[in-house]
C-alpha angles and dihedrals in degrees: 000000000000092000090054091049091051092050092049090049092048090049091050092049090052092049092050092047088054090049090048092050093048096044116127137157112273118233107286093359116157121237092243092054093050091047090054092050091048093046092049092055093046090048094049092049089050091051087055092053099263103114114186122207121241094242092058092047093046090052092051089048093053093044090051094050114116124240092263088067096043097106092059093039090056092046091053094047093050103036106032135059100245091200088068098050126095130201088261092053092051093044091053094049095045092045093052088054093044091052089054089054094057110084113234114246 
C-alpha cells in the first residue's frame, strides 16, 4: 500500500509542477486572484514535501505578470533585491499599481 501512496503522491507533485510552470494571469484577472491561485499551488506542493523558496516563486510571479503591470515589474526587478521579497510583498506592490490603473467611479 505504501508504494501505491508514494506513486500517487509523486504523480500529484508532477501535476502541480506542470500547473505551476504553465500558470499565467487570465485575461482581466486581478492581481489578488492570481496571487491566491499561485499561493494555493505553492502551499499544496509544500504539503506534499516540495517546498519552494520565496525567490523562485517571486520570479515566477513577475514573469507571469501581464503587460499592464510591466512598469512596476521592471521597477521591482531593477530597484529591489528580489531574494528578499515574498508573494505578499509583490502582491501588495502590484495591487497598489493596479488600483491606480482603475478609473474611480
